[in-house]
Each structure stands twice: as C-alpha cells, then as structure tokens.
mmCIF file of the N, C-alpha and C atoms, coordinates in Angstrom:
data_MODEL
# 
_entry.id   MODEL 
# 
loop_
_atom_site.group_PDB 
_atom_site.id 
_atom_site.type_symbol 
_atom_site.label_atom_id 
_atom_site.label_alt_id 
_atom_site.label_comp_id 
_atom_site.label_asym_id 
_atom_site.label_entity_id 
_atom_site.label_seq_id 
_atom_site.pdbx_PDB_ins_code 
_atom_site.Cartn_x 
_atom_site.Cartn_y 
_atom_site.Cartn_z 
_atom_site.occupancy 
_atom_site.B_iso_or_equiv 
_atom_site.pdbx_formal_charge 
_atom_site.auth_seq_id 
_atom_site.auth_comp_id 
_atom_site.auth_asym_id 
_atom_site.auth_atom_id 
_atom_site.pdbx_PDB_model_num 
ATOM 1   N N  . MET A 1 1  ? 19.575  -12.613 19.296  1.00 0.00 ? 1  MET A N  1 
ATOM 2   C CA . MET A 1 1  ? 19.944  -11.376 18.804  1.00 0.00 ? 1  MET A CA 1 
ATOM 3   C C  . MET A 1 1  ? 21.534  -11.171 19.221  1.00 0.00 ? 1  MET A C  1 
ATOM 4   N N  . SER A 1 2  ? 21.715  -9.957  18.618  1.00 0.00 ? 2  SER A N  1 
ATOM 5   C CA . SER A 1 2  ? 23.798  -9.980  18.307  1.00 0.00 ? 2  SER A CA 1 
ATOM 6   C C  . SER A 1 2  ? 24.120  -9.749  19.631  1.00 0.00 ? 2  SER A C  1 
ATOM 7   N N  . GLU A 1 3  ? 25.282  -9.611  19.964  1.00 0.00 ? 3  GLU A N  1 
ATOM 8   C CA . GLU A 1 3  ? 25.924  -9.209  20.953  1.00 0.00 ? 3  GLU A CA 1 
ATOM 9   C C  . GLU A 1 3  ? 26.327  -7.820  20.839  1.00 0.00 ? 3  GLU A C  1 
ATOM 10  N N  . PRO A 1 4  ? 26.220  -6.489  22.116  1.00 0.00 ? 4  PRO A N  1 
ATOM 11  C CA . PRO A 1 4  ? 26.831  -5.213  22.052  1.00 0.00 ? 4  PRO A CA 1 
ATOM 12  C C  . PRO A 1 4  ? 27.862  -5.318  21.181  1.00 0.00 ? 4  PRO A C  1 
ATOM 13  N N  . VAL A 1 5  ? 28.260  -3.868  20.633  1.00 0.00 ? 5  VAL A N  1 
ATOM 14  C CA . VAL A 1 5  ? 29.504  -3.882  20.190  1.00 0.00 ? 5  VAL A CA 1 
ATOM 15  C C  . VAL A 1 5  ? 30.141  -2.048  21.076  1.00 0.00 ? 5  VAL A C  1 
ATOM 16  N N  . ASN A 1 6  ? 31.156  -2.416  21.820  1.00 0.00 ? 6  ASN A N  1 
ATOM 17  C CA . ASN A 1 6  ? 31.990  -1.601  22.756  1.00 0.00 ? 6  ASN A CA 1 
ATOM 18  C C  . ASN A 1 6  ? 32.766  -1.367  21.407  1.00 0.00 ? 6  ASN A C  1 
ATOM 19  N N  . ALA A 1 7  ? 33.019  0.302   21.597  1.00 0.00 ? 7  ALA A N  1 
ATOM 20  C CA . ALA A 1 7  ? 33.824  1.122   20.831  1.00 0.00 ? 7  ALA A CA 1 
ATOM 21  C C  . ALA A 1 7  ? 33.723  2.255   21.376  1.00 0.00 ? 7  ALA A C  1 
ATOM 22  N N  . SER A 1 8  ? 34.880  2.825   21.295  1.00 0.00 ? 8  SER A N  1 
ATOM 23  C CA . SER A 1 8  ? 35.041  4.364   21.860  1.00 0.00 ? 8  SER A CA 1 
ATOM 24  C C  . SER A 1 8  ? 34.796  5.588   21.176  1.00 0.00 ? 8  SER A C  1 
ATOM 25  N N  . MET A 1 9  ? 34.555  5.942   21.997  1.00 0.00 ? 9  MET A N  1 
ATOM 26  C CA . MET A 1 9  ? 34.447  7.658   21.097  1.00 0.00 ? 9  MET A CA 1 
ATOM 27  C C  . MET A 1 9  ? 34.822  8.168   19.597  1.00 0.00 ? 9  MET A C  1 
ATOM 28  N N  . ALA A 1 10 ? 36.230  8.359   20.196  1.00 0.00 ? 10 ALA A N  1 
ATOM 29  C CA . ALA A 1 10 ? 37.048  8.970   19.145  1.00 0.00 ? 10 ALA A CA 1 
ATOM 30  C C  . ALA A 1 10 ? 36.806  7.051   17.794  1.00 0.00 ? 10 ALA A C  1 
ATOM 31  N N  . GLU A 1 11 ? 36.251  5.688   17.601  1.00 0.00 ? 11 GLU A N  1 
ATOM 32  C CA . GLU A 1 11 ? 36.197  4.896   16.923  1.00 0.00 ? 11 GLU A CA 1 
ATOM 33  C C  . GLU A 1 11 ? 35.209  5.566   16.124  1.00 0.00 ? 11 GLU A C  1 
ATOM 34  N N  . VAL A 1 12 ? 34.172  5.755   17.135  1.00 0.00 ? 12 VAL A N  1 
ATOM 35  C CA . VAL A 1 12 ? 33.009  6.320   17.033  1.00 0.00 ? 12 VAL A CA 1 
ATOM 36  C C  . VAL A 1 12 ? 32.885  7.324   15.987  1.00 0.00 ? 12 VAL A C  1 
ATOM 37  N N  . ARG A 1 13 ? 34.047  8.467   16.371  1.00 0.00 ? 13 ARG A N  1 
ATOM 38  C CA . ARG A 1 13 ? 33.384  9.764   15.421  1.00 0.00 ? 13 ARG A CA 1 
ATOM 39  C C  . ARG A 1 13 ? 34.396  9.600   14.094  1.00 0.00 ? 13 ARG A C  1 
ATOM 40  N N  . MET A 1 14 ? 35.258  8.646   14.155  1.00 0.00 ? 14 MET A N  1 
ATOM 41  C CA . MET A 1 14 ? 35.984  8.393   12.773  1.00 0.00 ? 14 MET A CA 1 
ATOM 42  C C  . MET A 1 14 ? 34.911  8.012   12.011  1.00 0.00 ? 14 MET A C  1 
ATOM 43  N N  . HIS A 1 15 ? 33.935  6.968   12.270  1.00 0.00 ? 15 HIS A N  1 
ATOM 44  C CA . HIS A 1 15 ? 33.078  6.058   10.972  1.00 0.00 ? 15 HIS A CA 1 
ATOM 45  C C  . HIS A 1 15 ? 32.003  7.350   11.131  1.00 0.00 ? 15 HIS A C  1 
ATOM 46  N N  . LEU A 1 16 ? 31.792  8.138   12.175  1.00 0.00 ? 16 LEU A N  1 
ATOM 47  C CA . LEU A 1 16 ? 30.494  8.924   11.931  1.00 0.00 ? 16 LEU A CA 1 
ATOM 48  C C  . LEU A 1 16 ? 30.061  9.220   10.840  1.00 0.00 ? 16 LEU A C  1 
ATOM 49  N N  . ALA A 1 17 ? 31.093  10.484  10.210  1.00 0.00 ? 17 ALA A N  1 
ATOM 50  C CA . ALA A 1 17 ? 30.819  10.310  8.596   1.00 0.00 ? 17 ALA A CA 1 
ATOM 51  C C  . ALA A 1 17 ? 30.560  9.369   7.777   1.00 0.00 ? 17 ALA A C  1 
ATOM 52  N N  . ASP A 1 18 ? 31.354  8.397   7.465   1.00 0.00 ? 18 ASP A N  1 
ATOM 53  C CA . ASP A 1 18 ? 30.780  7.600   6.679   1.00 0.00 ? 18 ASP A CA 1 
ATOM 54  C C  . ASP A 1 18 ? 29.324  7.226   6.778   1.00 0.00 ? 18 ASP A C  1 
ATOM 55  N N  . VAL A 1 19 ? 28.885  6.742   8.120   1.00 0.00 ? 19 VAL A N  1 
ATOM 56  C CA . VAL A 1 19 ? 27.143  6.012   8.180   1.00 0.00 ? 19 VAL A CA 1 
ATOM 57  C C  . VAL A 1 19 ? 26.316  7.573   7.904   1.00 0.00 ? 19 VAL A C  1 
ATOM 58  N N  . ASN A 1 20 ? 27.199  8.955   7.865   1.00 0.00 ? 20 ASN A N  1 
ATOM 59  C CA . ASN A 1 20 ? 25.853  9.777   7.888   1.00 0.00 ? 20 ASN A CA 1 
ATOM 60  C C  . ASN A 1 20 ? 25.549  9.868   5.885   1.00 0.00 ? 20 ASN A C  1 
ATOM 61  N N  . ASP A 1 21 ? 27.218  9.686   5.662   1.00 0.00 ? 21 ASP A N  1 
ATOM 62  C CA . ASP A 1 21 ? 26.656  9.386   4.075   1.00 0.00 ? 21 ASP A CA 1 
ATOM 63  C C  . ASP A 1 21 ? 25.598  7.965   3.367   1.00 0.00 ? 21 ASP A C  1 
ATOM 64  N N  . GLU A 1 22 ? 26.436  7.207   4.231   1.00 0.00 ? 22 GLU A N  1 
ATOM 65  C CA . GLU A 1 22 ? 25.793  6.327   3.627   1.00 0.00 ? 22 GLU A CA 1 
ATOM 66  C C  . GLU A 1 22 ? 24.240  6.168   4.100   1.00 0.00 ? 22 GLU A C  1 
ATOM 67  N N  . TYR A 1 23 ? 23.893  6.625   4.762   1.00 0.00 ? 23 TYR A N  1 
ATOM 68  C CA . TYR A 1 23 ? 22.519  7.626   5.228   1.00 0.00 ? 23 TYR A CA 1 
ATOM 69  C C  . TYR A 1 23 ? 21.396  8.152   4.259   1.00 0.00 ? 23 TYR A C  1 
ATOM 70  N N  . ARG A 1 24 ? 22.397  8.834   3.892   1.00 0.00 ? 24 ARG A N  1 
ATOM 71  C CA . ARG A 1 24 ? 21.992  9.997   3.164   1.00 0.00 ? 24 ARG A CA 1 
ATOM 72  C C  . ARG A 1 24 ? 21.528  9.366   1.542   1.00 0.00 ? 24 ARG A C  1 
ATOM 73  N N  . ARG A 1 25 ? 22.947  8.272   1.347   1.00 0.00 ? 25 ARG A N  1 
ATOM 74  C CA . ARG A 1 25 ? 22.428  7.720   -0.531  1.00 0.00 ? 25 ARG A CA 1 
ATOM 75  C C  . ARG A 1 25 ? 21.878  6.491   0.148   1.00 0.00 ? 25 ARG A C  1 
ATOM 76  N N  . LEU A 1 26 ? 21.029  5.851   0.884   1.00 0.00 ? 26 LEU A N  1 
ATOM 77  C CA . LEU A 1 26 ? 20.351  5.032   0.978   1.00 0.00 ? 26 LEU A CA 1 
ATOM 78  C C  . LEU A 1 26 ? 18.944  5.862   1.127   1.00 0.00 ? 26 LEU A C  1 
ATOM 79  N N  . ARG A 1 27 ? 18.921  6.968   2.052   1.00 0.00 ? 27 ARG A N  1 
ATOM 80  C CA . ARG A 1 27 ? 17.566  8.139   1.738   1.00 0.00 ? 27 ARG A CA 1 
ATOM 81  C C  . ARG A 1 27 ? 17.173  8.624   0.631   1.00 0.00 ? 27 ARG A C  1 
ATOM 82  N N  . GLU A 1 28 ? 18.690  8.747   -0.377  1.00 0.00 ? 28 GLU A N  1 
ATOM 83  C CA . GLU A 1 28 ? 17.828  9.416   -1.785  1.00 0.00 ? 28 GLU A CA 1 
ATOM 84  C C  . GLU A 1 28 ? 17.647  8.476   -2.737  1.00 0.00 ? 28 GLU A C  1 
ATOM 85  N N  . ALA A 1 29 ? 18.055  7.298   -2.184  1.00 0.00 ? 29 ALA A N  1 
ATOM 86  C CA . ALA A 1 29 ? 17.578  6.293   -3.463  1.00 0.00 ? 29 ALA A CA 1 
ATOM 87  C C  . ALA A 1 29 ? 16.343  5.275   -3.077  1.00 0.00 ? 29 ALA A C  1 
ATOM 88  N N  . ALA A 1 30 ? 15.611  5.977   -2.286  1.00 0.00 ? 30 ALA A N  1 
ATOM 89  C CA . ALA A 1 30 ? 14.637  5.216   -1.118  1.00 0.00 ? 30 ALA A CA 1 
ATOM 90  C C  . ALA A 1 30 ? 13.565  6.212   -2.478  1.00 0.00 ? 30 ALA A C  1 
ATOM 91  N N  . GLU A 1 31 ? 14.054  7.301   -1.695  1.00 0.00 ? 31 GLU A N  1 
ATOM 92  C CA . GLU A 1 31 ? 12.967  8.896   -2.245  1.00 0.00 ? 31 GLU A CA 1 
ATOM 93  C C  . GLU A 1 31 ? 13.045  8.775   -3.687  1.00 0.00 ? 31 GLU A C  1 
ATOM 94  N N  . ARG A 1 32 ? 13.867  8.415   -4.531  1.00 0.00 ? 32 ARG A N  1 
ATOM 95  C CA . ARG A 1 32 ? 14.502  8.262   -6.009  1.00 0.00 ? 32 ARG A CA 1 
ATOM 96  C C  . ARG A 1 32 ? 13.310  7.265   -7.008  1.00 0.00 ? 32 ARG A C  1 
ATOM 97  N N  . TYR A 1 33 ? 13.106  5.718   -5.608  1.00 0.00 ? 33 TYR A N  1 
ATOM 98  C CA . TYR A 1 33 ? 12.400  4.546   -6.061  1.00 0.00 ? 33 TYR A CA 1 
ATOM 99  C C  . TYR A 1 33 ? 10.698  5.084   -5.601  1.00 0.00 ? 33 TYR A C  1 
ATOM 100 N N  . GLU A 1 34 ? 10.772  5.793   -4.924  1.00 0.00 ? 34 GLU A N  1 
ATOM 101 C CA . GLU A 1 34 ? 9.099   5.937   -4.505  1.00 0.00 ? 34 GLU A CA 1 
ATOM 102 C C  . GLU A 1 34 ? 8.486   6.586   -5.462  1.00 0.00 ? 34 GLU A C  1 
ATOM 103 N N  . ASP A 1 35 ? 9.398   7.535   -5.982  1.00 0.00 ? 35 ASP A N  1 
ATOM 104 C CA . ASP A 1 35 ? 8.779   8.829   -7.120  1.00 0.00 ? 35 ASP A CA 1 
ATOM 105 C C  . ASP A 1 35 ? 8.599   7.220   -8.302  1.00 0.00 ? 35 ASP A C  1 
ATOM 106 N N  . GLN A 1 36 ? 9.543   6.891   -9.023  1.00 0.00 ? 36 GLN A N  1 
ATOM 107 C CA . GLN A 1 36 ? 9.399   6.025   -10.016 1.00 0.00 ? 36 GLN A CA 1 
ATOM 108 C C  . GLN A 1 36 ? 7.909   4.981   -9.457  1.00 0.00 ? 36 GLN A C  1 
ATOM 109 N N  . TRP A 1 37 ? 7.706   4.753   -8.506  1.00 0.00 ? 37 TRP A N  1 
ATOM 110 C CA . TRP A 1 37 ? 6.840   3.276   -8.221  1.00 0.00 ? 37 TRP A CA 1 
ATOM 111 C C  . TRP A 1 37 ? 5.185   4.437   -8.713  1.00 0.00 ? 37 TRP A C  1 
ATOM 112 N N  . LEU A 1 38 ? 5.540   5.541   -8.199  1.00 0.00 ? 38 LEU A N  1 
ATOM 113 C CA . LEU A 1 38 ? 4.225   6.037   -7.433  1.00 0.00 ? 38 LEU A CA 1 
ATOM 114 C C  . LEU A 1 38 ? 3.935   6.889   -9.340  1.00 0.00 ? 38 LEU A C  1 
ATOM 115 N N  . ASN A 1 39 ? 5.117   7.262   -9.984  1.00 0.00 ? 39 ASN A N  1 
ATOM 116 C CA . ASN A 1 39 ? 4.685   7.351   -11.568 1.00 0.00 ? 39 ASN A CA 1 
ATOM 117 C C  . ASN A 1 39 ? 4.201   6.118   -11.951 1.00 0.00 ? 39 ASN A C  1 
ATOM 118 N N  . HIS A 1 40 ? 4.902   4.935   -11.632 1.00 0.00 ? 40 HIS A N  1 
ATOM 119 C CA . HIS A 1 40 ? 4.224   3.805   -12.151 1.00 0.00 ? 40 HIS A CA 1 
ATOM 120 C C  . HIS A 1 40 ? 2.830   3.443   -12.069 1.00 0.00 ? 40 HIS A C  1 
ATOM 121 N N  . LEU A 1 41 ? 2.468   3.656   -10.807 1.00 0.00 ? 41 LEU A N  1 
ATOM 122 C CA . LEU A 1 41 ? 0.836   3.616   -10.795 1.00 0.00 ? 41 LEU A CA 1 
ATOM 123 C C  . LEU A 1 41 ? 0.168   4.536   -10.724 1.00 0.00 ? 41 LEU A C  1 
ATOM 124 N N  . ALA A 1 42 ? 0.378   5.672   -11.233 1.00 0.00 ? 42 ALA A N  1 
ATOM 125 C CA . ALA A 1 42 ? -0.263  7.160   -12.366 1.00 0.00 ? 42 ALA A CA 1 
ATOM 126 C C  . ALA A 1 42 ? -0.603  6.581   -13.599 1.00 0.00 ? 42 ALA A C  1 
ATOM 127 N N  . GLU A 1 43 ? 0.410   5.500   -13.826 1.00 0.00 ? 43 GLU A N  1 
ATOM 128 C CA . GLU A 1 43 ? 0.456   5.761   -15.720 1.00 0.00 ? 43 GLU A CA 1 
ATOM 129 C C  . GLU A 1 43 ? -0.382  4.359   -15.512 1.00 0.00 ? 43 GLU A C  1 
ATOM 130 N N  . GLN A 1 44 ? -0.987  3.636   -14.441 1.00 0.00 ? 44 GLN A N  1 
ATOM 131 C CA . GLN A 1 44 ? -1.536  2.542   -14.400 1.00 0.00 ? 44 GLN A CA 1 
ATOM 132 C C  . GLN A 1 44 ? -2.500  2.690   -14.398 1.00 0.00 ? 44 GLN A C  1 
ATOM 133 N N  . SER A 1 45 ? -2.624  3.283   -13.288 1.00 0.00 ? 45 SER A N  1 
ATOM 134 C CA . SER A 1 45 ? -4.595  3.696   -13.064 1.00 0.00 ? 45 SER A CA 1 
ATOM 135 C C  . SER A 1 45 ? -5.350  4.658   -14.171 1.00 0.00 ? 45 SER A C  1 
ATOM 136 N N  . GLU A 1 46 ? -4.214  5.660   -14.997 1.00 0.00 ? 46 GLU A N  1 
ATOM 137 C CA . GLU A 1 46 ? -4.580  6.057   -15.703 1.00 0.00 ? 46 GLU A CA 1 
ATOM 138 C C  . GLU A 1 46 ? -4.707  5.351   -17.367 1.00 0.00 ? 46 GLU A C  1 
ATOM 139 N N  . SER A 1 47 ? -4.487  4.466   -17.444 1.00 0.00 ? 47 SER A N  1 
ATOM 140 C CA . SER A 1 47 ? -4.383  3.486   -18.112 1.00 0.00 ? 47 SER A CA 1 
ATOM 141 C C  . SER A 1 47 ? -6.052  2.788   -18.097 1.00 0.00 ? 47 SER A C  1 
ATOM 142 N N  . GLU A 1 48 ? -5.971  2.371   -17.034 1.00 0.00 ? 48 GLU A N  1 
ATOM 143 C CA . GLU A 1 48 ? -7.664  2.155   -16.387 1.00 0.00 ? 48 GLU A CA 1 
ATOM 144 C C  . GLU A 1 48 ? -8.749  2.783   -16.211 1.00 0.00 ? 48 GLU A C  1 
ATOM 145 N N  . GLY A 1 49 ? -8.480  3.854   -16.586 1.00 0.00 ? 49 GLY A N  1 
ATOM 146 C CA . GLY A 1 49 ? -9.823  4.800   -16.568 1.00 0.00 ? 49 GLY A CA 1 
ATOM 147 C C  . GLY A 1 49 ? -9.371  5.586   -15.155 1.00 0.00 ? 49 GLY A C  1 
ATOM 148 N N  . THR A 1 50 ? -10.345 6.564   -14.716 1.00 0.00 ? 50 THR A N  1 
ATOM 149 C CA . THR A 1 50 ? -10.479 7.586   -14.363 1.00 0.00 ? 50 THR A CA 1 
ATOM 150 C C  . THR A 1 50 ? -11.318 7.725   -12.542 1.00 0.00 ? 50 THR A C  1 
ATOM 151 N N  . GLU A 1 51 ? -12.253 6.401   -12.494 1.00 0.00 ? 51 GLU A N  1 
ATOM 152 C CA . GLU A 1 51 ? -13.019 6.482   -11.575 1.00 0.00 ? 51 GLU A CA 1 
ATOM 153 C C  . GLU A 1 51 ? -12.490 5.767   -10.244 1.00 0.00 ? 51 GLU A C  1 
ATOM 154 N N  . GLY A 1 52 ? -13.026 6.726   -9.754  1.00 0.00 ? 52 GLY A N  1 
ATOM 155 C CA . GLY A 1 52 ? -12.574 5.953   -8.034  1.00 0.00 ? 52 GLY A CA 1 
ATOM 156 C C  . GLY A 1 52 ? -11.195 6.258   -7.725  1.00 0.00 ? 52 GLY A C  1 
ATOM 157 N N  . SER A 1 53 ? -10.349 7.475   -8.993  1.00 0.00 ? 53 SER A N  1 
ATOM 158 C CA . SER A 1 53 ? -8.784  7.765   -8.880  1.00 0.00 ? 53 SER A CA 1 
ATOM 159 C C  . SER A 1 53 ? -8.490  8.938   -8.008  1.00 0.00 ? 53 SER A C  1 
ATOM 160 N N  . VAL A 1 54 ? -7.147  9.006   -7.994  1.00 0.00 ? 54 VAL A N  1 
ATOM 161 C CA . VAL A 1 54 ? -6.648  10.106  -6.457  1.00 0.00 ? 54 VAL A CA 1 
ATOM 162 C C  . VAL A 1 54 ? -5.764  10.571  -7.329  1.00 0.00 ? 54 VAL A C  1 
ATOM 163 N N  . SER A 1 55 ? -5.744  12.209  -7.354  1.00 0.00 ? 55 SER A N  1 
ATOM 164 C CA . SER A 1 55 ? -4.214  12.567  -8.373  1.00 0.00 ? 55 SER A CA 1 
ATOM 165 C C  . SER A 1 55 ? -3.006  11.928  -7.626  1.00 0.00 ? 55 SER A C  1 
ATOM 166 N N  . ILE A 1 56 ? -1.837  12.057  -7.960  1.00 0.00 ? 56 ILE A N  1 
ATOM 167 C CA . ILE A 1 56 ? -0.412  12.134  -7.183  1.00 0.00 ? 56 ILE A CA 1 
ATOM 168 C C  . ILE A 1 56 ? 0.101   12.689  -6.371  1.00 0.00 ? 56 ILE A C  1 
ATOM 169 N N  . GLU A 1 57 ? -0.495  13.528  -5.888  1.00 0.00 ? 57 GLU A N  1 
ATOM 170 C CA . GLU A 1 57 ? -0.181  14.451  -4.666  1.00 0.00 ? 57 GLU A CA 1 
ATOM 171 C C  . GLU A 1 57 ? -1.172  13.399  -3.410  1.00 0.00 ? 57 GLU A C  1 
ATOM 172 N N  . GLU A 1 58 ? -2.329  13.278  -4.179  1.00 0.00 ? 58 GLU A N  1 
ATOM 173 C CA . GLU A 1 58 ? -3.073  12.707  -2.602  1.00 0.00 ? 58 GLU A CA 1 
ATOM 174 C C  . GLU A 1 58 ? -2.658  10.839  -2.718  1.00 0.00 ? 58 GLU A C  1 
ATOM 175 N N  . MET A 1 59 ? -2.511  10.563  -3.601  1.00 0.00 ? 59 MET A N  1 
ATOM 176 C CA . MET A 1 59 ? -1.538  9.013   -3.539  1.00 0.00 ? 59 MET A CA 1 
ATOM 177 C C  . MET A 1 59 ? -0.231  9.369   -2.764  1.00 0.00 ? 59 MET A C  1 
ATOM 178 N N  . ALA A 1 60 ? 0.291   10.106  -2.905  1.00 0.00 ? 60 ALA A N  1 
ATOM 179 C CA . ALA A 1 60 ? 1.785   10.292  -2.402  1.00 0.00 ? 60 ALA A CA 1 
ATOM 180 C C  . ALA A 1 60 ? 1.445   10.329  -0.507  1.00 0.00 ? 60 ALA A C  1 
ATOM 181 N N  . ALA A 1 61 ? 0.469   11.964  -0.002  1.00 0.00 ? 61 ALA A N  1 
ATOM 182 C CA . ALA A 1 61 ? 0.263   11.655  0.679   1.00 0.00 ? 61 ALA A CA 1 
ATOM 183 C C  . ALA A 1 61 ? -0.654  10.838  2.146   1.00 0.00 ? 61 ALA A C  1 
ATOM 184 N N  . LEU A 1 62 ? -1.673  9.965   1.196   1.00 0.00 ? 62 LEU A N  1 
ATOM 185 C CA . LEU A 1 62 ? -1.529  8.446   1.584   1.00 0.00 ? 62 LEU A CA 1 
ATOM 186 C C  . LEU A 1 62 ? -0.621  7.664   1.906   1.00 0.00 ? 62 LEU A C  1 
ATOM 187 N N  . LEU A 1 63 ? 0.340   7.738   1.281   1.00 0.00 ? 63 LEU A N  1 
ATOM 188 C CA . LEU A 1 63 ? 1.056   6.400   1.638   1.00 0.00 ? 63 LEU A CA 1 
ATOM 189 C C  . LEU A 1 63 ? 2.500   6.525   2.125   1.00 0.00 ? 63 LEU A C  1 
ATOM 190 N N  . ARG A 1 64 ? 2.388   8.098   2.681   1.00 0.00 ? 64 ARG A N  1 
ATOM 191 C CA . ARG A 1 64 ? 3.679   8.622   3.568   1.00 0.00 ? 64 ARG A CA 1 
ATOM 192 C C  . ARG A 1 64 ? 2.880   8.909   5.101   1.00 0.00 ? 64 ARG A C  1 
ATOM 193 N N  . SER A 1 65 ? 1.668   8.664   5.011   1.00 0.00 ? 65 SER A N  1 
ATOM 194 C CA . SER A 1 65 ? 0.451   8.859   6.530   1.00 0.00 ? 65 SER A CA 1 
ATOM 195 C C  . SER A 1 65 ? 1.275   7.749   7.425   1.00 0.00 ? 65 SER A C  1 
ATOM 196 N N  . PRO A 1 66 ? 0.949   8.205   8.737   1.00 0.00 ? 66 PRO A N  1 
ATOM 197 C CA . PRO A 1 66 ? 1.054   6.845   9.621   1.00 0.00 ? 66 PRO A CA 1 
ATOM 198 C C  . PRO A 1 66 ? 0.500   5.653   9.335   1.00 0.00 ? 66 PRO A C  1 
ATOM 199 N N  . GLY A 1 67 ? 0.349   5.103   9.841   1.00 0.00 ? 67 GLY A N  1 
ATOM 200 C CA . GLY A 1 67 ? -0.620  3.767   9.996   1.00 0.00 ? 67 GLY A CA 1 
ATOM 201 C C  . GLY A 1 67 ? -2.126  4.432   8.803   1.00 0.00 ? 67 GLY A C  1 
# 
C-alpha cells in the first residue's frame, strides 16, 4: 500500500479544478462507451432474434442496478 500524501490546503485548492475536470472527462467517456456497448448488444440481439430479449431501456436499467 502506498504512503499517504501530505499537502497544504493551498496545494489542494490549486489542483482541485484539474481533478474535477479530469473526473468529468472520464465520466463522459465512460457514459459514451457504455452507450456504444449497449447499442452493440442491442444490434447483436436483434440479429439473433427477439425471443427472451429486453428493450435497451430495460437492459440499461439492469446494468446500472446495484448487485
């Protein structure tokens, strides 16, 4: 396990905006890739038939639900 990092509040404040911007960028990328993946799964299921299939909305809800 890595050692804790000690920083002054001034140092933290200086980098907080950068961290927040990076978090937003990663979150948007994750959402974009999730949408692409769900679309791929939907297209795949359409090509395999409809028996036992669920809507894209139901699939997204199932994937986002905890546990």
